[in-house]
N, C-alpha and C positions, 0 to 999 in steps of 0.2 A: 656318258652325256652322246647324244644324239647329233647330225650335224645341224637338227631343225633347233635345238634348245638353243644354240648361234645365231638367231637369227631372231629381228628383234621387232616390234609391236609392229611400225612402220612398213615392214615389210610382206607382212602376209598373201601378197602378190607369189612373190617367190613361193612358198609354203604348200598357196593353191597350185602353182605349176606342175613343181612336183606332184601333190597328191592326185591331180590330173595323168604326166607320165606314169605310175605307178596304177592308176586302173586301165587304161588302154594298152602294158601291157599283159596285164591280167587278163583286161576282155580280148588281146589278141592271140595269145597264148591257145584260151581259153573255143576260139574261131581256129584254132589247129588243130584242139584235137575232135572238136565237130567236123572239121577238114578232115581227117582222119576214119573218121567213122567214115561218112558220102563218098569218097575216093576209095573203100573197102570195098561197100554193097556197088559201086558199081563195078569195079574189079573182081569179083564174088558172082555178082549175078548177070555177071556179063552185057550188064546195061548199052554198055558202048556198042554193044551189035545192034542194040534199037536205035539207037545217036548216027551207025552212019559208018562207024572203026569199024575194022580187022584186028584189031587187035590193042589192050591197054595204053599199051606205050605210042599210040599216033592217036591216044584221044590224046594223055595230058602233053604231048606236044604241040596241041593241037595252038593257029597265035593266043584265042583268048585266055587258057588257060598257061601255056608255055610254063611247064614246071617241069623243072630237071628231074628224069624217073628217082638220081639215093634220095631227094627231096619228099616223094610221096610214099620211097615205100618206104623213109622216118617214119614223116607221119603215116603210117597204116604200121607197121611196128608198134606201133606207142602207144598208137587207138588198143591193139590186138596186146599187147601185152598189159596195160596199164588200166584199160579200158572200158573193154570188152566186158570182162565175168569179174569186174568186182560191185563193191556195192558202194551204199552213197558214200559212204564216211569218208573209205578209203578214195575213190575219184573224190572228194574237198579236197583229202592231202596231196592226192598224185597232183591237182590244180591249182598251189603250192608251188613246185617244181618247175620251172624250167623246160622244154620240152627240147631241147640243146640235153640238158642235164641225164633228160631220164632214159632219149635217145643212147645214152654215149653207157650207159648200165646197163639195155636190154641183152649186155651178152655176158651176161650172169646171174640171168634168170632161173636159167638149169642149177643149180647152186643150189643147196641145201636152205631150206624158208628161213633159216632164223638165221645164215650171209645175205640175204640176197636183202631179206629188211636192214644190213645194213648201210645198205652200195644207196639204197632208198633215201637210210639219215642221211649218209652222206653226200646224197646227190643235195637233199634237203636245204647244209650250213651248208657246203661247202662252195665256193667261186668257183666258177670252169674251168678257169688254167688248174685250180686247188685240185677237182678233183680228174679233173686229167693226167696229175703225179700221183696219184693216189692211182689209178687206171693201169702205168705205164709199171707202179713198183710191181702191182697183184699180180702183172704179166711177163714178172724179170727182166723188164724192157729196163735199158740203161736212159738216166737222163739227160737232158740234150744239152751239151753245153755249149755258152756261148766263145768263140773264136778268137781270143786280140786279133786286131789289124797288129798285122809286121811287116814295115815300112818295107818297100821290096825294090827303095832304090835312094839314095843319099847324096844331095850333092853339094860339093864344097862353096859359095858362095862369098864374095867381094865386095862389098860395100861403094863403089865411085864416091862417095862424099865424101865420110870416114874414115873411110879404110878400116872398118869393122868385120871381122869375119865371121861366118855363122855355116851352118847345115841347112841346106837345103831337102827333106824332105818330104820325093811324090809318091 
């Protein structure tokens, strides 16, 4: 049972809003992939020089763009890895996967084709946090363990009205 099964007939607007959110996310992802292609072209063809910039980094840092360098290189890397030389069916498959996930598994692109294909399937099926956990396991890293808060000081307190004593923990 999915979440939309519980929506009552009179609540069509909830389902419509949800569908719009999903479509907008797809549109945003599609635009991210296009942006990666354009930024790659600007970088590779040195178009930034024709626009009056000395470096690609100075171009992407302009006020009208204000891109973080890491984001730009992630966009370009995802485009190069998954879209640049792919056929249409692969491109459609990649467009179903969040850009952040595609960027995270790019580190396995030089693995054997079957193994990299498994990472693509994991990226498609897993949440980002579960995918990150799988990547940590693959890289031999330990899972982060949330530390339990240990109180630093305990103060005995006596209530002035009733005389009850208790420990106050700070």
